[in-house]
mmCIF file of the C-alpha atoms, coordinates in Angstrom:
data_MODEL
# 
_entry.id   MODEL 
# 
loop_
_atom_site.group_PDB 
_atom_site.id 
_atom_site.type_symbol 
_atom_site.label_atom_id 
_atom_site.label_alt_id 
_atom_site.label_comp_id 
_atom_site.label_asym_id 
_atom_site.label_entity_id 
_atom_site.label_seq_id 
_atom_site.pdbx_PDB_ins_code 
_atom_site.Cartn_x 
_atom_site.Cartn_y 
_atom_site.Cartn_z 
_atom_site.occupancy 
_atom_site.B_iso_or_equiv 
_atom_site.pdbx_formal_charge 
_atom_site.auth_seq_id 
_atom_site.auth_comp_id 
_atom_site.auth_asym_id 
_atom_site.auth_atom_id 
_atom_site.pdbx_PDB_model_num 
ATOM 1   C CA . UNK A 1 1   ? -29.313 -2.565  8.916   1.00 0.00 ? 1   UNK A CA 1 
ATOM 2   C CA . UNK A 1 2   ? -27.643 -5.890  8.091   1.00 0.00 ? 2   UNK A CA 1 
ATOM 3   C CA . UNK A 1 3   ? -28.329 -7.674  4.810   1.00 0.00 ? 3   UNK A CA 1 
ATOM 4   C CA . UNK A 1 4   ? -27.157 -11.204 4.010   1.00 0.00 ? 4   UNK A CA 1 
ATOM 5   C CA . UNK A 1 5   ? -27.453 -12.516 0.451   1.00 0.00 ? 5   UNK A CA 1 
ATOM 6   C CA . UNK A 1 6   ? -26.173 -15.473 -1.527  1.00 0.00 ? 6   UNK A CA 1 
ATOM 7   C CA . UNK A 1 7   ? -23.438 -14.495 -3.989  1.00 0.00 ? 7   UNK A CA 1 
ATOM 8   C CA . UNK A 1 8   ? -22.592 -16.778 -6.917  1.00 0.00 ? 8   UNK A CA 1 
ATOM 9   C CA . UNK A 1 9   ? -18.907 -16.959 -7.814  1.00 0.00 ? 9   UNK A CA 1 
ATOM 10  C CA . UNK A 1 10  ? -17.812 -19.425 -10.480 1.00 0.00 ? 10  UNK A CA 1 
ATOM 11  C CA . UNK A 1 11  ? -20.750 -21.719 -9.826  1.00 0.00 ? 11  UNK A CA 1 
ATOM 12  C CA . UNK A 1 12  ? -20.241 -21.656 -6.050  1.00 0.00 ? 12  UNK A CA 1 
ATOM 13  C CA . UNK A 1 13  ? -22.612 -19.944 -3.612  1.00 0.00 ? 13  UNK A CA 1 
ATOM 14  C CA . UNK A 1 14  ? -20.973 -17.701 -1.026  1.00 0.00 ? 14  UNK A CA 1 
ATOM 15  C CA . UNK A 1 15  ? -22.343 -15.404 1.650   1.00 0.00 ? 15  UNK A CA 1 
ATOM 16  C CA . UNK A 1 16  ? -22.452 -11.658 1.037   1.00 0.00 ? 16  UNK A CA 1 
ATOM 17  C CA . UNK A 1 17  ? -22.981 -9.414  4.054   1.00 0.00 ? 17  UNK A CA 1 
ATOM 18  C CA . UNK A 1 18  ? -23.663 -5.696  3.956   1.00 0.00 ? 18  UNK A CA 1 
ATOM 19  C CA . UNK A 1 19  ? -23.753 -3.694  7.204   1.00 0.00 ? 19  UNK A CA 1 
ATOM 20  C CA . UNK A 1 20  ? -25.066 -0.156  6.828   1.00 0.00 ? 20  UNK A CA 1 
ATOM 21  C CA . UNK A 1 21  ? -23.550 2.170   9.427   1.00 0.00 ? 21  UNK A CA 1 
ATOM 22  C CA . UNK A 1 22  ? -23.641 5.950   9.730   1.00 0.00 ? 22  UNK A CA 1 
ATOM 23  C CA . UNK A 1 23  ? -21.563 7.375   6.870   1.00 0.00 ? 23  UNK A CA 1 
ATOM 24  C CA . UNK A 1 24  ? -20.181 3.984   5.771   1.00 0.00 ? 24  UNK A CA 1 
ATOM 25  C CA . UNK A 1 25  ? -21.115 0.476   4.713   1.00 0.00 ? 25  UNK A CA 1 
ATOM 26  C CA . UNK A 1 26  ? -19.153 -2.629  5.651   1.00 0.00 ? 26  UNK A CA 1 
ATOM 27  C CA . UNK A 1 27  ? -19.019 -5.302  2.934   1.00 0.00 ? 27  UNK A CA 1 
ATOM 28  C CA . UNK A 1 28  ? -17.798 -8.886  3.027   1.00 0.00 ? 28  UNK A CA 1 
ATOM 29  C CA . UNK A 1 29  ? -18.133 -12.008 0.911   1.00 0.00 ? 29  UNK A CA 1 
ATOM 30  C CA . UNK A 1 30  ? -17.117 -15.295 2.515   1.00 0.00 ? 30  UNK A CA 1 
ATOM 31  C CA . UNK A 1 31  ? -16.935 -19.013 2.006   1.00 0.00 ? 31  UNK A CA 1 
ATOM 32  C CA . UNK A 1 32  ? -15.971 -21.809 4.398   1.00 0.00 ? 32  UNK A CA 1 
ATOM 33  C CA . UNK A 1 33  ? -12.238 -21.032 4.239   1.00 0.00 ? 33  UNK A CA 1 
ATOM 34  C CA . UNK A 1 34  ? -11.894 -17.273 4.011   1.00 0.00 ? 34  UNK A CA 1 
ATOM 35  C CA . UNK A 1 35  ? -13.277 -13.924 2.940   1.00 0.00 ? 35  UNK A CA 1 
ATOM 36  C CA . UNK A 1 36  ? -12.764 -10.653 1.151   1.00 0.00 ? 36  UNK A CA 1 
ATOM 37  C CA . UNK A 1 37  ? -13.823 -7.376  2.703   1.00 0.00 ? 37  UNK A CA 1 
ATOM 38  C CA . UNK A 1 38  ? -13.957 -3.653  2.108   1.00 0.00 ? 38  UNK A CA 1 
ATOM 39  C CA . UNK A 1 39  ? -11.300 -1.219  3.314   1.00 0.00 ? 39  UNK A CA 1 
ATOM 40  C CA . UNK A 1 40  ? -12.391 -1.582  6.944   1.00 0.00 ? 40  UNK A CA 1 
ATOM 41  C CA . UNK A 1 41  ? -10.446 -4.858  7.173   1.00 0.00 ? 41  UNK A CA 1 
ATOM 42  C CA . UNK A 1 42  ? -7.178  -4.517  9.091   1.00 0.00 ? 42  UNK A CA 1 
ATOM 43  C CA . UNK A 1 43  ? -4.882  -6.988  7.324   1.00 0.00 ? 43  UNK A CA 1 
ATOM 44  C CA . UNK A 1 44  ? -1.946  -5.930  9.518   1.00 0.00 ? 44  UNK A CA 1 
ATOM 45  C CA . UNK A 1 45  ? -3.857  -6.934  12.646  1.00 0.00 ? 45  UNK A CA 1 
ATOM 46  C CA . UNK A 1 46  ? -4.729  -10.325 11.135  1.00 0.00 ? 46  UNK A CA 1 
ATOM 47  C CA . UNK A 1 47  ? -1.103  -10.946 10.109  1.00 0.00 ? 47  UNK A CA 1 
ATOM 48  C CA . UNK A 1 48  ? 0.489   -9.755  13.335  1.00 0.00 ? 48  UNK A CA 1 
ATOM 49  C CA . UNK A 1 49  ? -1.712  -10.049 16.410  1.00 0.00 ? 49  UNK A CA 1 
ATOM 50  C CA . UNK A 1 50  ? -3.981  -12.826 15.129  1.00 0.00 ? 50  UNK A CA 1 
ATOM 51  C CA . UNK A 1 51  ? -1.398  -14.790 13.116  1.00 0.00 ? 51  UNK A CA 1 
ATOM 52  C CA . UNK A 1 52  ? -2.016  -17.927 15.171  1.00 0.00 ? 52  UNK A CA 1 
ATOM 53  C CA . UNK A 1 53  ? -5.554  -18.096 13.735  1.00 0.00 ? 53  UNK A CA 1 
ATOM 54  C CA . UNK A 1 54  ? -4.322  -18.513 10.151  1.00 0.00 ? 54  UNK A CA 1 
ATOM 55  C CA . UNK A 1 55  ? -6.999  -16.238 8.681   1.00 0.00 ? 55  UNK A CA 1 
ATOM 56  C CA . UNK A 1 56  ? -7.372  -16.270 4.895   1.00 0.00 ? 56  UNK A CA 1 
ATOM 57  C CA . UNK A 1 57  ? -8.594  -12.831 3.825   1.00 0.00 ? 57  UNK A CA 1 
ATOM 58  C CA . UNK A 1 58  ? -8.192  -10.004 1.356   1.00 0.00 ? 58  UNK A CA 1 
ATOM 59  C CA . UNK A 1 59  ? -8.990  -6.288  1.421   1.00 0.00 ? 59  UNK A CA 1 
ATOM 60  C CA . UNK A 1 60  ? -10.338 -4.113  -1.391  1.00 0.00 ? 60  UNK A CA 1 
ATOM 61  C CA . UNK A 1 61  ? -10.604 -0.348  -1.007  1.00 0.00 ? 61  UNK A CA 1 
ATOM 62  C CA . UNK A 1 62  ? -13.027 2.129   -2.549  1.00 0.00 ? 62  UNK A CA 1 
ATOM 63  C CA . UNK A 1 63  ? -15.889 -0.344  -2.968  1.00 0.00 ? 63  UNK A CA 1 
ATOM 64  C CA . UNK A 1 64  ? -19.499 0.493   -2.180  1.00 0.00 ? 64  UNK A CA 1 
ATOM 65  C CA . UNK A 1 65  ? -21.370 -2.653  -3.254  1.00 0.00 ? 65  UNK A CA 1 
ATOM 66  C CA . UNK A 1 66  ? -20.889 -6.412  -3.122  1.00 0.00 ? 66  UNK A CA 1 
ATOM 67  C CA . UNK A 1 67  ? -20.634 -6.431  -6.913  1.00 0.00 ? 67  UNK A CA 1 
ATOM 68  C CA . UNK A 1 68  ? -17.788 -3.914  -6.774  1.00 0.00 ? 68  UNK A CA 1 
ATOM 69  C CA . UNK A 1 69  ? -16.087 -6.011  -4.088  1.00 0.00 ? 69  UNK A CA 1 
ATOM 70  C CA . UNK A 1 70  ? -16.062 -8.994  -6.457  1.00 0.00 ? 70  UNK A CA 1 
ATOM 71  C CA . UNK A 1 71  ? -14.555 -6.966  -9.306  1.00 0.00 ? 71  UNK A CA 1 
ATOM 72  C CA . UNK A 1 72  ? -12.115 -4.779  -7.384  1.00 0.00 ? 72  UNK A CA 1 
ATOM 73  C CA . UNK A 1 73  ? -8.420  -5.585  -7.202  1.00 0.00 ? 73  UNK A CA 1 
ATOM 74  C CA . UNK A 1 74  ? -7.336  -6.576  -3.709  1.00 0.00 ? 74  UNK A CA 1 
ATOM 75  C CA . UNK A 1 75  ? -5.186  -3.935  -2.073  1.00 0.00 ? 75  UNK A CA 1 
ATOM 76  C CA . UNK A 1 76  ? -3.728  -6.290  0.552   1.00 0.00 ? 76  UNK A CA 1 
ATOM 77  C CA . UNK A 1 77  ? -4.024  -9.918  1.631   1.00 0.00 ? 77  UNK A CA 1 
ATOM 78  C CA . UNK A 1 78  ? -3.078  -11.972 4.665   1.00 0.00 ? 78  UNK A CA 1 
ATOM 79  C CA . UNK A 1 79  ? -0.012  -14.202 4.786   1.00 0.00 ? 79  UNK A CA 1 
ATOM 80  C CA . UNK A 1 80  ? -2.291  -17.254 4.803   1.00 0.00 ? 80  UNK A CA 1 
ATOM 81  C CA . UNK A 1 81  ? -4.031  -16.005 1.648   1.00 0.00 ? 81  UNK A CA 1 
ATOM 82  C CA . UNK A 1 82  ? -0.657  -15.593 -0.056  1.00 0.00 ? 82  UNK A CA 1 
ATOM 83  C CA . UNK A 1 83  ? 0.074   -19.259 0.669   1.00 0.00 ? 83  UNK A CA 1 
ATOM 84  C CA . UNK A 1 84  ? -2.929  -20.101 -1.555  1.00 0.00 ? 84  UNK A CA 1 
ATOM 85  C CA . UNK A 1 85  ? -1.643  -17.919 -4.405  1.00 0.00 ? 85  UNK A CA 1 
ATOM 86  C CA . UNK A 1 86  ? -3.847  -14.918 -3.584  1.00 0.00 ? 86  UNK A CA 1 
ATOM 87  C CA . UNK A 1 87  ? -1.943  -11.692 -4.215  1.00 0.00 ? 87  UNK A CA 1 
ATOM 88  C CA . UNK A 1 88  ? -2.586  -7.947  -4.150  1.00 0.00 ? 88  UNK A CA 1 
ATOM 89  C CA . UNK A 1 89  ? -4.021  -6.811  -7.486  1.00 0.00 ? 89  UNK A CA 1 
ATOM 90  C CA . UNK A 1 90  ? -6.066  -9.997  -7.934  1.00 0.00 ? 90  UNK A CA 1 
ATOM 91  C CA . UNK A 1 91  ? -9.811  -9.504  -8.425  1.00 0.00 ? 91  UNK A CA 1 
ATOM 92  C CA . UNK A 1 92  ? -11.948 -10.360 -5.404  1.00 0.00 ? 92  UNK A CA 1 
ATOM 93  C CA . UNK A 1 93  ? -13.833 -13.068 -7.293  1.00 0.00 ? 93  UNK A CA 1 
ATOM 94  C CA . UNK A 1 94  ? -10.570 -14.785 -8.300  1.00 0.00 ? 94  UNK A CA 1 
ATOM 95  C CA . UNK A 1 95  ? -9.358  -14.728 -4.704  1.00 0.00 ? 95  UNK A CA 1 
ATOM 96  C CA . UNK A 1 96  ? -12.597 -16.289 -3.452  1.00 0.00 ? 96  UNK A CA 1 
ATOM 97  C CA . UNK A 1 97  ? -12.267 -19.146 -5.929  1.00 0.00 ? 97  UNK A CA 1 
ATOM 98  C CA . UNK A 1 98  ? -8.724  -19.850 -4.678  1.00 0.00 ? 98  UNK A CA 1 
ATOM 99  C CA . UNK A 1 99  ? -10.159 -20.087 -1.144  1.00 0.00 ? 99  UNK A CA 1 
ATOM 100 C CA . UNK A 1 100 ? -12.387 -23.043 -2.055  1.00 0.00 ? 100 UNK A CA 1 
# 
């Protein structure tokens, strides 16, 4: 099952997506510039093989809900996210606001 919901972050509405799969749930919250995602995100792939796309993204591990994704510290971020001042350890909600 796929669920899409509006997620308010600092007065801005973003898109939360939850994909329920067998034995796991994929989570992402995005805006027009970038996104944060659960541990399924392969930041290395985005930085290396897809570098030409300039993807702005961050990865949080151990999250099970969209709310946890907003509060969790990012474990890794793309090179393009770093250019915006998004760094590992930053809360997901803070990273999303820097992507606006």
